[in-house]
C-alpha positions as CSV (number, residue, x, y, z in Angstrom):
1,X,107.8,130.0,93.1
2,X,106.1,131.2,89.9
3,X,109.4,131.9,88.2
4,X,110.6,128.4,89.1
5,X,107.3,126.9,87.8
6,X,107.6,128.8,84.5
7,X,111.2,127.7,84.1
8,X,110.2,124.1,84.7
9,X,107.3,124.3,82.3
10,X,109.7,125.8,79.7
11,X,111.8,122.7,80.1
12,X,109.2,119.9,80.5
13,X,106.0,121.4,79.1
14,X,102.7,122.0,81.0
15,X,101.9,118.3,81.0
16,X,105.2,117.5,82.6
17,X,104.6,120.1,85.3
18,X,103.6,118.6,88.7
19,X,103.7,119.8,92.2
20,X,106.2,117.1,93.0
21,X,108.6,118.1,90.3
22,X,108.2,121.8,91.2
23,X,108.9,120.9,94.9
24,X,112.0,119.1,93.9
25,X,113.2,122.0,91.8
26,X,112.7,124.4,94.8
27,X,114.1,121.9,97.3
28,X,110.8,121.7,99.3
29,X,108.1,119.2,99.8
30,X,105.1,119.3,97.5
31,X,102.9,120.1,100.6
32,X,104.8,123.3,101.1
33,X,103.6,124.6,97.8
34,X,100.0,124.3,98.8
35,X,100.5,127.2,101.2
36,X,100.7,129.4,98.1
37,X,98.2,127.7,95.7
38,X,95.3,125.4,96.2
39,X,96.1,123.0,93.4
40,X,98.0,122.5,90.2
41,X,95.3,124.3,88.1
42,X,95.6,127.4,90.3
43,X,99.3,127.3,89.8
44,X,99.0,127.2,86.0
45,X,96.4,130.0,86.2
46,X,99.0,132.1,88.1
47,X,101.8,131.2,85.6
48,X,99.6,132.3,82.7
49,X,98.9,135.5,84.4
50,X,102.6,136.2,85.1
51,X,103.5,135.6,81.4
52,X,100.6,137.7,80.0
53,X,101.4,140.5,82.5
54,X,104.9,140.5,81.1
55,X,104.0,141.0,77.5
56,X,106.3,143.7,76.0
57,X,103.4,146.0,75.4
58,X,103.9,149.0,73.2
59,X,102.6,152.4,74.1
60,X,99.3,153.5,72.7
61,X,99.5,154.4,69.0
62,X,97.3,156.8,67.0
63,X,97.0,154.1,64.3
64,X,94.7,151.5,65.9
65,X,95.8,148.8,63.3
66,X,99.4,149.4,64.1
67,X,98.8,149.2,67.8
68,X,96.6,146.1,67.6
69,X,99.2,144.4,65.4
70,X,102.1,145.3,67.7
71,X,100.2,144.1,70.8
72,X,99.4,140.8,69.2
73,X,103.0,140.3,67.9
74,X,104.2,141.1,71.5
75,X,101.9,138.3,72.7
76,X,103.3,136.0,70.0
77,X,106.8,136.7,71.1
78,X,106.0,135.7,74.7
79,X,103.9,132.6,73.9
80,X,106.5,131.4,71.4
81,X,109.2,131.8,74.1
82,X,107.1,129.8,76.5
83,X,105.7,127.0,74.4
84,X,103.5,125.6,77.3
85,X,101.4,128.8,77.4
86,X,99.4,127.8,74.3
87,X,97.8,124.6,75.8
88,X,97.6,126.3,79.2
89,X,95.6,129.3,77.7
90,X,93.3,126.9,75.8
91,X,92.4,124.9,78.9
92,X,91.9,127.8,81.4
93,X,88.3,128.0,82.8
94,X,88.4,131.6,83.9
95,X,90.3,134.7,82.7
96,X,92.5,136.4,85.2
97,X,93.2,140.2,85.6
98,X,96.2,140.2,83.2
99,X,94.3,138.2,80.6
100,X,91.3,140.5,80.8
101,X,93.6,143.6,80.6
102,X,95.2,142.3,77.4
103,X,91.8,141.7,75.8
104,X,90.6,145.1,77.1
105,X,93.6,146.8,75.5
106,X,92.9,145.2,72.1
107,X,89.3,146.4,72.2
108,X,90.3,149.8,73.5
109,X,92.6,150.3,70.5
110,X,89.8,149.4,68.1
111,X,87.3,151.7,69.9
112,X,89.8,154.6,69.8
113,X,90.0,153.9,66.0
114,X,86.3,154.5,65.8
115,X,85.1,150.9,65.3
116,X,81.6,150.2,66.5
117,X,81.0,147.9,69.5
118,X,79.3,145.5,67.0
119,X,82.4,145.3,64.8
120,X,84.7,145.1,67.8
121,X,82.7,142.1,69.1
122,X,83.0,140.3,65.8
123,X,86.6,141.2,65.4
124,X,87.5,139.6,68.7
125,X,85.8,136.4,67.6
126,X,87.6,136.5,64.3
127,X,91.0,137.0,66.0
128,X,90.2,134.0,68.3
129,X,93.5,132.5,69.7
130,X,95.4,134.8,67.3
131,X,95.1,137.6,70.0
132,X,97.4,135.4,72.1
133,X,99.9,135.0,69.3
134,X,99.1,131.5,68.0
135,X,96.5,129.7,65.8
136,X,95.1,126.3,65.7
137,X,96.7,124.2,63.0
138,X,94.6,122.4,60.4
139,X,94.1,118.7,60.8
140,X,97.3,116.8,60.1
141,X,97.6,115.2,56.7
142,X,99.0,111.7,56.0
143,X,102.8,111.4,55.7
144,X,104.1,110.0,52.5
145,X,105.9,106.6,52.6
146,X,109.7,106.7,52.8
147,X,110.2,104.0,50.1
148,X,110.6,105.7,46.7
149,X,108.4,103.4,44.7
150,X,105.7,103.3,47.4
151,X,105.9,107.0,47.7
152,X,105.5,107.5,44.0
153,X,102.4,105.3,43.9
154,X,101.0,107.2,46.9
155,X,101.5,110.5,45.1
156,X,99.7,109.3,42.1
157,X,96.8,108.1,44.2
158,X,96.6,111.3,46.2
159,X,96.7,113.4,43.0
160,X,93.8,111.4,41.6
161,X,91.8,111.7,44.8
162,X,92.8,115.1,46.1
163,X,94.1,117.1,43.1
164,X,93.8,120.6,44.7
165,X,95.8,119.5,47.8
166,X,98.5,118.0,45.7
167,X,98.6,121.1,43.4
168,X,99.1,123.4,46.4
169,X,101.6,121.2,48.1
170,X,103.7,120.6,45.0
171,X,103.7,124.1,43.5
172,X,103.3,126.7,46.3
173,X,106.7,128.2,47.2
174,X,106.2,127.9,50.9
175,X,104.1,124.7,51.3
176,X,105.1,121.7,53.3
177,X,108.4,121.6,55.1
178,X,109.3,125.0,53.9
179,X,106.3,126.7,55.4
180,X,107.2,129.7,57.5
181,X,104.9,129.7,60.5
182,X,105.8,133.3,61.5
183,X,105.1,134.6,58.0
184,X,101.8,132.7,57.8
185,X,100.7,134.1,61.2
186,X,101.5,137.7,60.1
187,X,99.8,137.1,56.7
188,X,96.5,136.0,58.3
189,X,96.7,138.8,61.0
190,X,97.2,141.5,58.4
191,X,94.3,140.2,56.3
192,X,92.1,140.3,59.3
193,X,93.1,143.8,60.3
194,X,92.7,145.1,56.8
195,X,89.2,143.5,56.7
196,X,88.2,145.1,60.0
197,X,89.3,148.5,58.7
198,X,87.4,148.1,55.4
199,X,84.2,147.1,57.2
200,X,84.6,150.0,59.6
201,X,84.9,152.5,56.7
202,X,81.9,150.9,55.0
203,X,79.8,151.4,58.1
204,X,79.3,147.6,58.4
205,X,76.7,146.3,60.9
206,X,75.9,142.7,61.7
207,X,72.6,141.3,60.5
208,X,71.1,141.3,64.0
209,X,71.7,145.1,64.2
210,X,70.9,145.9,60.6
């Protein structure tokens, strides 16, 4: 049932997943599904658990940064393959065993690297959804008009009101439509991991523990 539910969600998204549609895919009545799960939310919980448990997890690495990066990129590969996992993870109310095991493995890698509990705590907050292989996008910006003259006037107005945004969008090599989401994800992840390592070597402590 879970494999069928995951395949259906891959096709229609988590919002399109219903007990009725899953029943149709399996050739059973929706009521038959309730012998296995109490409701749709419990089904999605189990689907998330199945995907997370199937992360292509690398073996432990002596280099904690390398292991952490590899584990997170393995999560990204899975959550990219199953696009519905992102909204599903963000709306779960309770972490299951597989979810907790993934988080525990990330923390264990940092602890084996010698990071303090204080730094590990803050590092997990800094990673946020990135530990699952995705990030929250910034707020969408307005689209430019299709008409050339109107578009030109809009660009002039934007440049006057928001010069830094226009400078970045018009001169950065990978801004706008050419933005490489994978490269941006890895760029931010590597900055975080390097920052964690620098703080560790500097003996960093949070203000509450200073």
